[in-house]
PABA-293557 format. One record per residue (C-alpha): residue number from 1; residue in one letter; x, y, z. Coordinates in pm, whole numbers. Layout:
<rs>
  num  residu       u       v       w
  NUM       A       X       Y       Z
...
</rs>
This chain:
<rs>
  num  residu       u       v       w
    1       M   -6087    5696   -6048
    2       T   -6077    5441   -5765
    3       A   -5827    5164   -5809
    4       P   -5988    4827   -5893
    5       L   -6039    4581   -5609
    6       L   -5956    4309   -5857
    7       E   -5765    4345   -6182
    8       V   -5706    4059   -6419
    9       R   -5480    4145   -6714
   10       D   -5391    3937   -7018
   11       L   -5469    3600   -6856
   12       D   -5371    3294   -7061
   13       F   -5441    2940   -6948
   14       A   -5425    2592   -7100
   15       Y   -5517    2240   -6992
   16       G   -5216    2064   -7143
   17       D   -5227    2140   -7517
   18       V   -5583    2283   -7501
   19       H   -5564    2659   -7489
   20       V   -5863    2778   -7291
   21       L   -5813    3148   -7202
   22       H   -5660    3394   -7446
   23       G   -5562    3726   -7298
   24       V   -5859    3775   -7066
   25       S   -5869    4113   -6887
   26       L   -6133    4230   -6651
   27       T   -6178    4441   -6341
   28       V   -6402    4451   -6034
   29       Q   -6438    4784   -5851
   30       P   -6508    4796   -5474
   31       G   -6880    4746   -5416
   32       E   -6961    4616   -5764
   33       I   -7145    4318   -5898
   34       V   -6963    4210   -6221
   35       T   -7109    3926   -6427
   36       L   -6911    3702   -6665
   37       V   -7145    3533   -6910
   38       G   -7086    3300   -7206
   39       S   -7175    2962   -7343
   40       N   -7059    2626   -7206
   41       G   -6685    2581   -7257
   42       A   -6616    2957   -7298
   43       G   -6376    2953   -7004
   44       K   -6587    3124   -6735
   45       S   -6521    2873   -6451
   46       T   -6160    2845   -6555
   47       T   -6125    3221   -6505
   48       L   -6260    3203   -6154
   49       R   -6034    2906   -6068
   50       N   -5736    3100   -6190
   51       I   -5831    3404   -5965
   52       S   -5873    3173   -5661
   53       R   -5538    3001   -5744
   54       L   -5686    2654   -5787
   55       L   -5526    2673   -6129
   56       R   -5202    2835   -6240
   57       P   -5204    3052   -6554
   58       R   -4949    3037   -6835
   59       S   -4915    3416   -6822
   60       G   -5092    3727   -6709
   61       S   -5145    3909   -6385
   62       I   -5409    3881   -6118
   63       V   -5398    4163   -5858
   64       F   -5638    4192   -5565
   65       D   -5622    4507   -5356
   66       G   -5254    4556   -5448
   67       H   -5158    4195   -5379
   68       D   -5016    3989   -5663
   69       L   -5224    3666   -5639
   70       N   -4984    3473   -5875
   71       R   -4744    3466   -5580
   72       L   -4992    3319   -5338
   73       A   -5141    2971   -5259
   74       S   -5518    2931   -5266
   75       H   -5556    2944   -4881
   76       E   -5363    3271   -4878
   77       V   -5600    3416   -5137
   78       V   -5887    3323   -4914
   79       A   -5722    3490   -4617
   80       L   -5704    3815   -4815
   81       G   -6083    3797   -4869
   82       V   -6131    3630   -5204
   83       V   -6373    3350   -5152
   84       Q   -6514    3115   -5422
   85       V   -6846    2937   -5403
   86       P   -6793    2651   -5649
   87       E   -7024    2518   -5914
   88       G   -7222    2221   -5791
   89       R   -7246    2343   -5431
   90       R   -6987    2102   -5292
   91       V   -7139    2087   -4941
   92       F   -7022    1816   -4695
   93       P   -7319    1579   -4712
   94       E   -7246    1383   -4393
   95       M   -7217    1703   -4186
   96       T   -7508    1918   -4056
   97       I   -7577    2265   -4178
   98       A   -7423    2402   -3857
   99       E   -7105    2198   -3920
  100       N   -7079    2310   -4283
  101       L   -7110    2673   -4184
  102       R   -6841    2642   -3913
  103       M   -6608    2493   -4174
  104       G   -6642    2814   -4369
  105       S   -6475    3015   -4084
  106       Y   -6165    2803   -4046
  107       I   -5921    3085   -4143
  108       S   -5789    3289   -3849
  109       S   -5912    3620   -3981
  110       A   -6274    3490   -3979
  111       R   -6289    3316   -3647
  112       G   -6341    3621   -3437
  113       D   -6657    3712   -3633
  114       R   -6795    3359   -3654
  115       A   -7107    3436   -3458
  116       K   -7184    3760   -3653
  117       N   -7121    3592   -3991
  118       L   -7336    3287   -3893
  119       E   -7619    3515   -3798
  120       R   -7585    3702   -4127
  121       G   -7612    3380   -4325
  122       L   -7915    3251   -4131
  123       T   -8090    3587   -4172
  124       L   -8031    3588   -4551
  125       F   -8144    3221   -4571
  126       P   -8407    3150   -4302
  127       R   -8461    2802   -4434
  128       L   -8105    2714   -4301
  129       R   -8204    2835   -3950
  130       E   -8508    2606   -3965
  131       R   -8293    2300   -4059
  132       F   -7977    2402   -3868
  133       N   -7905    2052   -3739
  134       Q   -8010    1863   -4046
  135       L   -7758    1675   -4256
  136       A   -7656    1874   -4565
  137       G   -7695    1569   -4782
  138       T   -8072    1550   -4712
  139       L   -8132    1909   -4831
  140       S   -8290    1999   -5167
  141       G   -8065    2145   -5440
  142       G   -8184    2491   -5360
  143       E   -8122    2458   -4992
  144       Q   -7776    2322   -5061
  145       Q   -7706    2632   -5283
  146       M   -7817    2853   -4995
  147       L   -7580    2657   -4763
  148       A   -7296    2688   -5005
  149       I   -7328    3071   -5031
  150       A   -7373    3108   -4653
  151       R   -7067    2897   -4592
  152       G   -6870    3129   -4827
  153       L   -6986    3431   -4624
  154       M   -6847    3276   -4308
  155       A   -6497    3342   -4443
  156       K   -6563    3726   -4439
  157       P   -6517    3777   -4815
  158       R   -6438    4116   -4958
  159       L   -6485    3962   -5304
  160       L   -6721    3665   -5351
  161       L   -6667    3453   -5659
  162       L   -6991    3279   -5746
  163       D   -6982    2996   -6004
  164       E   -7326    2913   -6159
  165       P   -7532    2967   -5838
  166       S   -7866    2909   -6023
  167       L   -7772    2581   -6188
  168       G   -8048    2329   -6164
  169       L   -8283    2545   -5954
  170       S   -8657    2619   -6013
  171       P   -8736    2960   -6169
  172       L   -8881    3090   -5839
  173       L   -8580    2986   -5645
  174       V   -8349    3134   -5914
  175       K   -8496    3479   -5858
  176       T   -8467    3437   -5479
  177       I   -8091    3346   -5509
  178       F   -8023    3646   -5735
  179       D   -8208    3882   -5506
  180       T   -8003    3754   -5212
  181       I   -7681    3803   -5412
  182       A   -7791    4166   -5460
  183       E   -7852    4198   -5087
  184       I   -7510    4053   -5002
  185       N   -7359    4314   -5234
  186       K   -7552    4589   -5054
  187       Q   -7383    4475   -4733
  188       G   -7050    4568   -4882
  189       V   -6928    4251   -5057
  190       A   -6806    4285   -5415
  191       V   -6924    3994   -5637
  192       L   -6779    3838   -5948
  193       L   -7058    3617   -6086
  194       V   -7029    3342   -6347
  195       E   -7369    3245   -6471
  196       Q   -7557    3100   -6770
  197       N   -7886    3266   -6667
  198       V   -7788    3578   -6858
  199       Y   -8100    3779   -6788
  200       Q   -8105    3741   -6413
  201       S   -7731    3790   -6375
  202       L   -7711    4104   -6589
  203       R   -8023    4230   -6417
  204       I   -7837    4276   -6090
  205       A   -7496    4358   -6237
  206       N   -7320    4693   -6244
  207       R   -7110    4570   -6532
  208       G   -7060    4256   -6734
  209       Y   -6829    4082   -6975
  210       V   -6920    3832   -7245
  211       L   -6660    3552   -7287
  212       E   -6644    3368   -7620
  213       T   -6400    3080   -7671
  214       G   -6160    3214   -7404
  215       K   -6167    3585   -7521
  216       I   -6360    3881   -7394
  217       A   -6595    3966   -7685
  218       L   -6807    4237   -7521
  219       S   -6825    4450   -7207
  220       G   -7044    4715   -7070
  221       S   -7297    4790   -6792
  222       G   -7552    4525   -6714
  223       Q   -7827    4713   -6887
  224       E   -7617    4787   -7197
  225       L   -7550    4418   -7239
  226       L   -7912    4325   -7188
  227       N   -8002    4570   -7462
  228       N   -7722    4454   -7693
  229       D   -7851    4276   -8010
  230       Q   -7565    4014   -8003
  231       V   -7640    3932   -7641
  232       K   -8009    3910   -7714
  233       A   -7955    3676   -8012
  234       A   -7704    3457   -7844
  235       F   -7842    3424   -7495
  236       L   -8191    3576   -7459
  237       G   -8366    3404   -7756
  238       A   -8441    3735   -7928
</rs>
């Protein structure tokens, strides 16, 4: 069996005295979309922030392509190819789309492919091409989400960490975003997706994990979890 691209094992984390993650273990294989679902406060975003080294775990291991991420700073994790698109878009509002995208390719390993990655992002999101010199702060929420994902692609990710990409978007735009995530994956980028839209995220996922109060409660293929009675009752209104 192929070695995992990402392996998280027995991850524990606390904010002060508040224990948030309890022995979380998950893997992402090369070329997969893996979805992490759960209710608010389950620890989904905290898991991503530990992987990208924005937070430091109490214990546990995080290994990406043979590299121990616990030994690295967040910018070194990005240089390896682990790129997070944060919840809430976090674009630079006083900069244009063009300037935001160039900011995504600041690491040395991405600069040589800046033009190619820029074209890839604009092809995936034609609306960004139409508004290329517009200030990011004047974009709609959906357009800002497109920009945030395209900016992440500028760093040449091998693993893209997406935190709630559909948050606050219209139903039509939600489907567009998920279809685009599937297309990005077809281009060779593995994806670890944190999302409250359980149906859409599991629809495109190879595998998924259900996180409950900081613990992995269920795992399986995307279709298996969609058909699971517990998942239907908790998240799909069935």
